[in-house]
C-alpha positions in Angstrom: 20.3 16.3 -21.2 23.4 15.0 -23.0 24.3 11.3 -22.6 27.4 12.3 -20.7 25.5 14.6 -18.3 23.0 11.8 -17.7 25.9 9.5 -16.8 27.2 12.1 -14.4 23.7 12.4 -12.8 23.3 8.6 -12.6 26.7 8.1 -11.1 26.0 10.8 -8.5 22.7 9.0 -7.7 24.6 5.7 -7.4 27.2 7.1 -5.0 24.8 9.4 -3.1 22.1 6.9 -2.4 24.7 4.4 -1.1 26.2 6.9 1.3 22.8 8.2 2.5 21.3 4.7 3.1 24.5 3.4 4.7 24.9 6.3 7.2 22.4 9.1 8.0 19.3 7.3 6.8 20.1 3.8 8.0 19.0 4.1 11.6 15.6 5.8 11.0 14.8 3.4 8.2 15.8 0.3 10.2 13.6 1.6 13.1 10.7 2.0 10.7 11.2 -1.0 8.4 13.3 -3.5 10.4 16.6 -4.9 9.2 15.0 -7.1 6.5 12.8 -4.3 5.2 15.8 -1.9 5.2 18.0 -4.5 3.4 15.3 -5.0 0.7 14.9 -1.2 0.2 18.7 -0.8 0.1 19.1 -3.7 -2.5 16.3 -2.3 -4.8 17.8 1.3 -4.8 21.3 0.0 -5.3 20.4 -2.2 -8.2 18.2 0.5 -9.7 20.9 3.1 -9.6 23.5 0.7 -10.9 21.3 -0.3 -13.8 20.7 3.4 -14.6 24.4 4.2 -14.4 25.2 1.2 -16.7 22.6 2.1 -19.3 23.8 5.8 -19.2 27.3 4.6 -19.7 26.3 2.6 -22.7 24.4 5.6 -24.2 27.5 7.7 -24.2 29.3 7.4 -27.6 32.3 5.2 -27.3 34.4 7.0 -29.9 35.5 9.9 -27.7 39.2 10.8 -27.8 40.9 9.7 -24.5 42.6 12.4 -22.4 45.8 10.3 -22.5 47.2 7.4 -24.5 46.6 4.2 -22.6 47.3 1.8 -25.4 51.0 1.2 -24.7 52.3 -2.1 -23.4 53.7 -0.4 -20.2 50.4 1.1 -19.3 48.6 -2.2 -19.9 51.1 -4.1 -17.9 50.6 -1.7 -14.9 46.9 -2.0 -15.2 47.0 -5.7 -15.4 49.1 -6.0 -12.3 46.7 -3.6 -10.5 43.7 -5.8 -11.4 45.6 -8.9 -10.2 46.2 -7.1 -6.8 42.6 -6.1 -6.7 41.5 -9.7 -7.2 43.8 -10.9 -4.4 42.5 -8.3 -2.1 38.9 -9.1 -3.0 39.3 -12.9 -2.4 41.2 -12.3 0.9 38.5 -9.9 2.1 35.7 -12.6 2.1 36.9 -14.4 5.2 37.3 -13.0 8.8 36.5 -9.5 7.7 35.0 -7.4 10.6 33.9 -4.6 8.2 31.4 -6.9 6.5 27.8 -7.2 8.0 28.4 -10.4 10.0 27.2 -11.2 13.5 30.8 -12.4 14.2 32.2 -9.0 13.3 33.4 -8.3 16.9 35.0 -11.7 17.1 36.8 -11.1 13.8 38.0 -7.7 15.0 39.4 -9.2 18.2 41.3 -11.9 16.2 45.0 -11.5 15.2 45.7 -9.8 11.9 45.9 -12.3 9.1 46.1 -12.5 5.3 45.3 -9.3 3.3 44.4 -7.5 6.4 48.2 -7.0 6.8 47.8 -4.7 3.7 44.6 -2.8 4.8 41.6 -3.3 6.9 39.5 -2.5 3.9 40.8 -4.9 1.3 37.5 -5.3 -0.6 37.1 -1.5 -1.0 40.7 -1.0 -2.1 40.2 -3.9 -4.5 37.4 -1.9 -6.2 39.6 1.2 -6.0 42.5 -0.5 -7.8 40.1 -1.9 -10.4 38.8 1.6 -11.1 42.3 3.1 -11.4 43.4 0.3 -13.8 40.5 1.0 -16.1 41.0 4.7 -16.0 44.7 4.3 -16.9 44.0 2.3 -20.1 40.8 4.0 -21.2 40.8 7.7 -20.2 37.7 8.7 -22.1 35.1 10.9 -20.3 32.6 8.2 -19.8 35.1 5.7 -18.4 36.5 8.4 -16.1 33.0 9.2 -14.7 32.3 5.6 -14.1 35.6 4.7 -12.5 35.5 7.9 -10.4 32.1 6.9 -9.0 33.3 3.5 -8.2 36.5 4.6 -6.6 34.8 7.4 -4.6 32.1 5.0 -3.3 34.7 2.4 -2.4 37.4 4.5 -0.7 35.2 7.2 0.6 32.8 4.6 1.9 35.6 2.7 3.6 36.6 5.9 5.4 33.0 6.5 6.5 32.7 2.8 7.5 35.5 3.3 10.1 33.3 5.7 12.0 30.2 3.5 11.7 32.0 0.4 12.8 33.6 2.3 15.7 30.1 3.2 16.9 28.8 -0.3 16.5 31.8 -2.3 17.8 33.4 0.2 20.1 36.7 -0.9 21.7 36.9 -4.0 19.5 37.0 -1.9 16.3 39.3 0.7 17.8 41.7 -2.1 18.7 41.4 -3.5 15.1 42.0 -0.1 13.6 45.1 0.2 15.8 46.5 -3.0 14.4 45.6 -2.4 10.8 45.8 0.5 8.3 43.3 2.3 6.1 46.0 3.1 3.6 47.5 0.0 1.9 50.8 -1.3 3.1 52.4 -3.0 0.0 54.8 -5.1 2.2 51.7 -6.8 3.6 51.1 -8.5 0.3 53.9 -11.0 1.2 51.8 -12.1 4.1 48.5 -12.5 2.2 48.8 -16.3 2.0 49.4 -18.7 -0.8 45.7 -19.7 -0.9 44.6 -16.1 -1.3 47.2 -15.5 -4.0 46.0 -18.6 -5.9 42.4 -17.7 -5.5 43.0 -14.2 -6.6 45.0 -15.3 -9.6 42.2 -17.7 -10.7 39.6 -14.9 -10.3 41.9 -12.5 -12.3 42.3 -15.0 -15.1 38.6 -15.7 -15.3 37.6 -12.0 -15.1 40.2 -10.9 -17.7 39.1 -13.8 -20.0 35.5 -12.7 -19.7 36.6 -9.2 -20.7 36.9 -10.5 -24.3 33.2 -11.5 -24.9 31.8 -8.8 -22.6 33.9 -5.8 -23.6 35.4 -7.0 -26.8 38.9 -6.0 -25.5 41.5 -8.6 -24.4 42.8 -7.8 -20.9 45.3 -9.2 -18.5 47.5 -12.0 -19.9 45.0 -12.6 -22.7 46.0 -9.3 -24.3 49.4 -10.8 -25.2 48.1 -14.4 -25.7 45.4 -13.2 -28.1 47.8 -10.8 -29.8 
């Protein structure tokens, strides 16, 4: 098996096990293991498949020719803005999110739409999707495209599947929430995300892009221009 093929297999396992455990296998496993037992199994499998995918990614030679030139300033600017938006969506998704496993989910779904939920009812998942798109734009090598495709598919496909699961769990509360929000992002909603969310997202973005230097040896975000 070539390194790239192993990465494809590992990425498929990462996405596939998440989908299976979150949907068709969840109920029978919870019935057999209980919620805590199921959560432990889910965490072990998620970490194991993520570790496998990460190691497989590292094993693929990094010198492959990208499918497009992502080195230009315009592409990096777009990618940097996408990661900033991803950070804002992620920060905003941590509070009052009925899609998260929270005993107050029905209460959150019944509340008025606030913050990043004016953009989408799945801000965390779209944050991961934007992160994946940004990395694919600037580094279009086969290994990066496999990794980012897996993350985007799991995030955005998982969000679509989550709509059905949450509708079954929360019933009318989720249906009402879905009627007041959108799966697809509404860019105009960013203006209503809230100053605190924008500040928190910007701090996260600055820290994450700074960490890109020692971790990936590539300046990202504003540090690309500051370091240059």
